[in-house]
N, C-alpha and C positions, 0 to 999 in steps of 0.2 A: 586468613583473608582469602577471598575470591579473586581468582585472576580476570583481568577484564579483557574483552575482545581486542582492545587496542594492544595490550600487552602479546596476546596471542599472535596477532597479525604482524608485529615486529619481530616475533621469533620465527615464524613460519614463512614469511612472504618477504620478497625483495622488490617492493614497487608495485606488485600484483598478486592477488589470490587467486590460485588455479583451483576453482571449484569442481574441476573435472579429474582432479587428480586424487584418488581415494586416500592416499597417505595423508595428503595435505588436511582432507576434511577430517579424518580419523584423529588428526593431531588434536582437534577442538575437544575430543571426548577425555583427553588427558588433564583433567582438573579435579581438584579436591572440593568436592560439593560441601555447601555450607550446612552447619548444623541446623536443628530446629531453633536452638537458641539466637542463632544469628538471623533467622527468617523473622522472628518475633522482634528482634531488635531493629529491624528494618521496618517493619509494621508499625512499631511503636515511635520510630521518629518520624514516619510520614503522618501518623495520627496527632502527634504532638504539635508538629507544624501546622495541621489544620486547626488544632485548637488555639494555637497562638493567632492565627488569622481571625478566628472566631471571636477572640476577645478584642481584637483590633478593629473589626469590621462589623461588630454586632452579632447577636446570638442567632446566626442564620444555619449553623450546622446541624441544629436539631431538625431543620426542616428535611435532611436527607433522609430520616426515618419514614416520612410520609410522600417523598417524592416520588411521582410517577416517571420512571426510567424509559419508559416507551415514548413519553412526550418530549419531543425535542425543544417545544417551547418552555416546558417546566424546567428542564435541564438548564437551557440557555439562561432563563430568569435567576435560577439559582447561582450561576457561575459569575453573572454581573454583580451579584449581591457579595459573593464570597470573596471574589479576587477584584481588587481595585486598581492594581498597577503591574506594570511589567515586571517589576522587581519581584513583587509577591508571586506573580505567576512562575518566574524561574526558580524562586525557593521552593515552591510546592512541586513543581515539575522534577527538580533535582531529587527530590526524596521519591517520586513516583518512578523514576528510571531506577534508582537504587533498589527500589521494592521489587520491580519487574525483574531486573537481572538476578537478584538473590533467590527469587521463588522458581524462576525457570532453571537455574544452576541446581537448587535443590531437588528438582524433579529429574535432573541429569540432562538438560538441554541448554544451549546457548542462544542467546538473542544476537542476530546480526543484522543489522539494519542495511539495505540495499537502495541505492538512489538511482532512477533511470533517466539518465541525461539524454533528452531527445532534441536532436537539431529540429527546429520548427519548420524549417523549409524543406530539408531533404528527408527527415525520418531516421537518419543515422542515430544509432544508439551506442552509448558507452555506459557501462555499469561501474558502481563503486560500491564498496563494503565499508561500513563504518560504525562505531560504537553507539548503543542507544544511551545517549546523555543529553544536557542541554546545550552543548557546544555548537551542535548543528541546526538548531532551530532558531527563528528570529520571532521574538513576541510582538504582538500588534494588536491594535484595536480593531474590531470588526462587527459587523452586524448591529451597528448602531443605528437607532431610529432618528427621526427628524427631530424628535423632542430634544429640548436642550437639557431636560432633567432626567434623561435616561442615563443609566448607568453604563460605563464602556463593556464590551465583552472582549476579554483578552484571550488571544489563542496564539498558538506557536505554529509557524509555518517553516518548511524546509525551503531554503534556496540553493540553487545550483552551485554558487560559489561557496556558500557557506560549507556546504559538504565537501567539495573537491579541495578546498584549502586548509580543511581542519582535520587532520588524523584520519584520513581515508586512504583506501588502496583501490586501485582498478580491479574489478572482478573479470576473470578471464576463464576459458574452458578450452584448454589446448586439445583434448580428445575430441571435443564437438567441432572445434575449428576445422579439423581434418576430415570430418565426416558428417557434414550437414548444417554447419550454422549459417553458411550463404543462403541456404533455402528459408531460414527463419528471417535473416535480414532482408531478402529480398520481399518476402511476404509481409514484413511489417512496414517497409517503406511504401509499397503499394497501398496496404491498408491505412497508413497514415495519411497519405495523399488523398484518398477517398474520404477520410475523417475531415480533414481541412476544407475540401470542396463542399462538402455537407454543411459544415459550419458556416461557410461563405454564402451558401444558397438559402439555407433556412436557419434562422436565428433562433436557437432555444437554449441560450445560456451556453454551458460547456457540452451539452448534449449533442448527438449527431446520428445520422442514419449511415449504416453501412451497408452497401449493397454488393451483390456479386450476381453473375449471370450463369443460369443452368439451362443448356440449350439455347432456345430463342426467347425464354422468359427469365425475368429478374427476380430475386428474392433478397431478404435482408432483414436487420434488425436496428431497432433503436438501441443506442448505447448510451450510458450515463455521462460519459466524458472521457478526457484523456487518460486518468487514473487507471481505470480497468485494462486499458491497452498496454500500460506498463507493466502491470501485475501480471498480465498473460504472457509478455515478453520473457519477464524472468522465469516463469513456470515451464514455458517451452525451452528455455535456455538450460536450466537446471536438469530438465528431462531429456535433452539432446534430442529433441523431436525433428525428424527429418520429413518435410512438407512435400506434398504433390507436387509434381512438375507443372500443372495447369495452374495458372496464377488465380482463376476464379474458384478453383476447388481449395486452393490453399488459403484465400481469404476466408472463405465459408469455414474452414477448419478453425482458423485463427478465431473467429468469434463465436462458433458454436459448439466447439469441443467441451464436453461436460467435464472433463477431468483437470485439462489444463488450459483451456481456452478463456476468452472473456465471459462466456456463460458460467464457468465455474468460480468467478470471483463473487464472493460474499462480503456481507456486512458483519461477521463475526469479530469479536474482540481481539484486538492484537497481544493481548496481555499474556497469554500462555500458549498461544498457537499463532506462529507466523503465517503470512500469505503463501509462502512456498516452504517446504520441509526439505533438508539435505542432511542425512545422518542426524547428528545431535543439534544441528543448526536449525533454528526457526527463523526464517528470513521475512523480516518486515520490508514490504516494498514501498517506497515513495518516489515522487516525481516532483517537479516543480510546482510550488504553492500549496502541496499537500499539508494537511494539518497533522500535529502530534498527537499523541494519546490524549483522550479526556480523562481528566483527573477524578471528577465527580465519583463515578462508580469504584474508581480504584481505591478511593479513600475509604468508601463503605465495605470493600472486600477486607482492607486491611483492619478495620474495626471488627469484623466478623472472625477473621483468623486470631485476633487476639483473645477472643471469648472460647475458642476451640481448644480441647485438651490434646487432640493428634493433629499437627500441622500437616502431615503427609496425606491424611484422609481427607482434610478439608480442601487442600490443593488439588487433588486427584478429582474430588467432586466438582470443584470450581472450574478446572480444566473441561470436563465432560460437558458442563453447563455452557461455557462460552465456545465451545467448538461448533454449537448449533446454530450456525449463521444461516441466513436467507439470501440466495443469490439474487441480486437486484440490478446487476450492471447492463443486463440485457433483457428485452422485451420484443415480443411478437408485434410487428407493425398492423396498426389499425386500418380499417377501410379510410378514414379521414385521412391518415397520414399517408397513404398510397395515392390518394387523390391529389396530395399537395405534392408528393415527388414525382407524379406523372404528368403534372400541369406543364403549361407552355414555357414556364421558366425554372421549370422543376430540376431536380437532381439527377433524374433519370436521363435526360437529353445530354447533359453535360458528361455523363459517364460512356453513354454511347460513342459520343465523339472522342473521348479519352481513349476508348479501346480501338477504335478506327485510326486514331493517330499513333498511337505507341506502336502497335504491331508486335513483332517478335524482338523486343529491345531488353529482354530480361536474362540474356546469357545462356549459357549450357544448363545450368541447374534448373532454370524454372522458366516456363514461358506463357505468354499470354493466351488466353483462351481463343480458340480459333473454331469457326464453325466447320 
């Protein structure tokens, strides 16, 4: 039997998991890998659950063969027909997580989910590690049209209380705490405040403009939402990054660094590769309101695996395919957006006033930009 992350956490941590301790991280590599037969059994269990739903909710499973997975509209419509209730959603997701955990362990890696708990007012961050399973997600109806005949779309979302109260441990890094973590926290908190100011000034759903000053000029980027900010925080945290002392340079680094910054966040599947990697650990990063894995494609992968003679060859090939995500969390600002930002009630004036007001209030490790 495979060992769960929950069991591993109970063995090697006492209330907190020290990700900066190499001995602790290496402990996760001490597990017995599942056999190809166990992988096939998990795939069969998922496919059988899908077939049961097919019988119950009509012959929609065949539509997967011709489904355009690049079309969010097509995938959403399939999901509405395939899953009709929250109970059905949890049943299929339980099999999805079992399949995900087994195939990762077969390839010698462990899935560790990470929740980024952000204070909405101060930007203070706490990190939590937990098992990839259904106990941490809340199913709900979403994306339903005004039509009374429209089928509900059931999705799973992560809630902060749901994560913290259910078999999670705090994620810490004692090595980094002694040598640089304050620069990350100060940088994130200032970036978070600029994110909040932008969302208040310019209504773009969850998206925002993040700006920083270079000399007498301003530069910046559009970012897709709070989620990528959280992912980047974990990446900087895991890589023990020490930010430059000038806050404007630090904010720019946080957004534009192509290895661990927001610009590195992509839309690759989280099935076989986490948002951040540490040893054998593949860390999936979630924040408040984030959605769980999509099940539609994963059912297809389970069906494909059952047709293959060599499980390892198929999974290695699938991993290479899924690794090729496209960064989409950050975009250059357009002329139209700059005109909006520089307008009389735009973001730029507010940030100029903020810099003048704050002055040098960032402590010894990091200081506000000064001319």
